[in-house]
C-alpha positions as CSV (number, residue, x, y, z in Angstrom):
1,X,12.7,-19.3,12.5
2,X,12.2,-18.6,8.9
3,X,14.6,-18.8,6.0
4,X,15.9,-15.5,4.7
5,X,14.7,-15.2,1.1
6,X,11.8,-17.6,1.3
7,X,9.7,-15.1,-0.8
8,X,12.2,-14.5,-3.4
9,X,11.2,-17.0,-5.9
10,X,7.4,-16.5,-5.3
11,X,7.8,-12.8,-6.1
12,X,9.9,-13.3,-9.0
13,X,7.0,-15.5,-10.6
14,X,5.0,-12.1,-10.4
15,X,7.1,-10.9,-13.4
16,X,8.1,-7.5,-11.9
17,X,11.4,-5.9,-12.5
18,X,14.4,-7.5,-10.7
19,X,14.9,-4.5,-8.4
20,X,11.1,-4.5,-7.2
21,X,11.4,-8.1,-6.9
22,X,14.3,-7.8,-4.4
23,X,12.5,-5.1,-2.5
24,X,9.4,-7.1,-2.2
25,X,11.0,-10.3,-1.0
26,X,12.9,-8.3,1.6
27,X,9.6,-6.8,2.7
28,X,7.7,-10.0,2.9
29,X,10.8,-11.7,4.7
30,X,10.8,-9.0,7.2
31,X,7.0,-9.1,7.7
32,X,7.1,-12.8,8.4
33,X,9.8,-12.1,11.0
34,X,7.7,-9.2,12.6
35,X,4.5,-11.3,12.5
36,X,6.2,-13.8,14.9
37,X,6.0,-11.0,17.6
38,X,3.0,-8.7,16.6
39,X,-0.2,-9.4,14.4
40,X,0.5,-7.8,11.0
41,X,-1.3,-10.5,8.8
42,X,-3.3,-13.7,9.0
43,X,-1.2,-15.0,6.1
44,X,0.9,-17.6,7.8
45,X,2.8,-19.1,4.8
46,X,5.1,-17.2,2.0
47,X,2.6,-18.1,-0.7
48,X,-0.4,-16.9,1.2
49,X,1.7,-13.6,2.1
50,X,2.4,-13.0,-1.7
51,X,-1.3,-13.9,-2.7
52,X,-2.8,-11.5,-0.3
53,X,-0.4,-8.5,0.1
54,X,1.5,-8.3,-3.3
55,X,-0.3,-10.1,-6.0
56,X,-3.6,-7.8,-6.0
57,X,-1.4,-4.8,-6.0
58,X,0.9,-5.5,-8.9
59,X,-1.8,-4.9,-11.6
60,X,-2.4,-1.4,-9.9
61,X,1.2,-0.1,-10.3
62,X,0.7,1.0,-13.9
63,X,-2.6,3.0,-13.0
64,X,-0.8,4.9,-10.2
65,X,-0.5,8.5,-11.6
66,X,2.8,10.3,-11.6
67,X,3.3,12.5,-8.4
68,X,2.5,11.5,-4.9
69,X,0.8,8.7,-3.0
70,X,-0.6,8.7,0.4
71,X,-1.5,5.4,2.0
72,X,-4.1,5.5,4.9
73,X,-3.8,3.1,7.6
74,X,-0.8,1.4,6.2
75,X,-0.6,-1.3,8.8
76,X,1.2,-4.3,7.2
77,X,2.5,-2.2,4.1
78,X,-0.1,-3.2,1.5
79,X,-0.9,-1.7,-0.8
80,X,1.2,1.6,-0.1
81,X,4.6,0.1,0.6
82,X,4.1,-2.5,-2.2
83,X,3.4,0.3,-4.5
84,X,6.4,2.3,-3.4
85,X,8.6,-1.0,-4.2
86,X,7.0,-1.2,-7.5
87,X,6.9,2.4,-8.5
88,X,9.8,4.2,-6.7
89,X,9.3,7.1,-8.9
90,X,6.3,8.3,-6.8
91,X,6.8,10.3,-3.5
92,X,5.0,8.0,-1.1
93,X,3.9,8.8,2.4
94,X,2.4,6.0,4.8
95,X,0.2,7.0,7.6
96,X,-0.1,4.5,10.4
97,X,-1.1,5.5,14.0
98,X,-0.4,2.3,15.9
99,X,3.1,2.4,17.2
100,X,4.4,-1.1,16.5
101,X,2.8,-1.2,13.0
102,X,4.5,2.3,12.5
103,X,7.9,1.0,13.7
104,X,7.5,-1.9,11.3
105,X,6.8,0.3,8.3
106,X,9.9,2.4,9.2
107,X,12.0,-0.8,9.3
108,X,10.6,-2.2,6.3
109,X,11.2,0.9,4.1
110,X,14.8,1.1,5.5
111,X,15.3,-2.6,4.7
112,X,13.7,-2.1,1.1
113,X,16.2,1.1,0.5
114,X,13.0,3.2,-0.1
115,X,13.1,7.0,0.5
116,X,9.6,7.0,1.6
117,X,7.9,9.1,4.7
118,X,6.3,6.9,7.4
119,X,4.2,9.1,9.6
120,X,2.6,8.0,12.9
121,X,-0.9,9.6,12.6
122,X,-4.5,8.9,11.4
123,X,-5.8,10.2,8.2
124,X,-7.6,13.1,10.0
125,X,-4.5,14.3,11.5
126,X,-2.5,14.6,8.3
127,X,-1.6,18.1,7.5
128,X,0.3,17.7,4.3
129,X,-0.7,18.7,0.8
130,X,-3.4,16.5,-1.1
131,X,-1.8,13.4,-3.0
132,X,-2.2,12.6,-6.6
133,X,-3.0,9.1,-5.5
134,X,-4.5,7.8,-2.1
135,X,-4.7,4.1,-1.4
136,X,-6.4,2.2,1.4
137,X,-7.2,-1.5,2.2
138,X,-9.8,-2.7,4.7
139,X,-10.3,0.6,6.1
140,X,-13.9,1.8,5.9
141,X,-13.7,5.6,5.7
142,X,-16.7,7.8,4.6
143,X,-15.6,9.4,1.0
144,X,-16.1,12.7,2.6
145,X,-12.9,12.0,4.9
146,X,-10.9,11.0,1.9
147,X,-11.7,13.6,-0.5
148,X,-9.7,16.5,1.2
149,X,-6.5,14.1,0.9
150,X,-6.9,13.5,-2.7
151,X,-5.7,16.3,-5.2
152,X,-8.2,17.2,-7.9
153,X,-7.4,14.9,-11.0
154,X,-6.0,12.2,-8.6
155,X,-7.1,8.6,-8.0
156,X,-8.2,6.7,-5.3
157,X,-7.5,2.9,-4.8
158,X,-9.5,1.0,-2.4
159,X,-8.7,-2.6,-1.6
160,X,-11.7,-4.2,0.0
161,X,-15.4,-3.2,0.4
162,X,-16.4,-0.6,-2.2
163,X,-17.0,2.8,-0.6
164,X,-20.3,4.4,-0.9
165,X,-21.0,6.7,-3.9
166,X,-19.7,10.3,-3.7
167,X,-20.5,13.2,-6.3
168,X,-16.7,14.0,-6.2
169,X,-15.7,10.2,-7.0
170,X,-16.1,8.7,-10.5
171,X,-15.3,5.2,-11.0
172,X,-12.4,4.7,-13.3
173,X,-12.4,0.9,-14.0
174,X,-12.8,-2.3,-12.5
175,X,-9.5,-3.7,-11.0
176,X,-8.8,-7.2,-9.7
177,X,-11.6,-8.7,-7.6
178,X,-11.9,-6.4,-4.4
179,X,-10.0,-3.5,-5.8
180,X,-11.8,-0.5,-6.6
181,X,-10.4,2.7,-8.5
182,X,-11.9,6.0,-8.5
183,X,-10.8,9.4,-10.1
184,X,-11.6,12.9,-8.5
185,X,-12.6,15.2,-11.4
186,X,-10.4,18.5,-11.7
């Protein structure tokens, strides 16, 4: 059994505000516990979880535009749940079609004290309004399937392989290694 709070000092070293530190440590502790029963991440140590799931997302928080965030294929909660912890001012919706991962995300949002929406559905089933920010990690979707989910003037954050070019997406800046940020013109 893992010790409660094993992630707190590691997250505190990332220099995020104390409330976000507590939320992120609670998320990672819960993830470690759930990962004993279901495969949520290949990261097996506290340091590996912080390095894989939180550290690359922290620099993105200031680039998230005010408004809404839609995380596609939320899985283990990174980047969408991590951004919600860092930016509770953003109305966040996580989409995850797989039952056990959806259940984990609901439990994590509750544990973290976040008032976010966790929907058990795929991106192509989403019937809500386009979001100001769309995030995805390790989910290879054609840009044409993402664009209708992203509001004009919004930003797309892709962690993993860079999507193919699309005329409706303009690169904004290069982020940390493996992070790609795009804007959808108005």
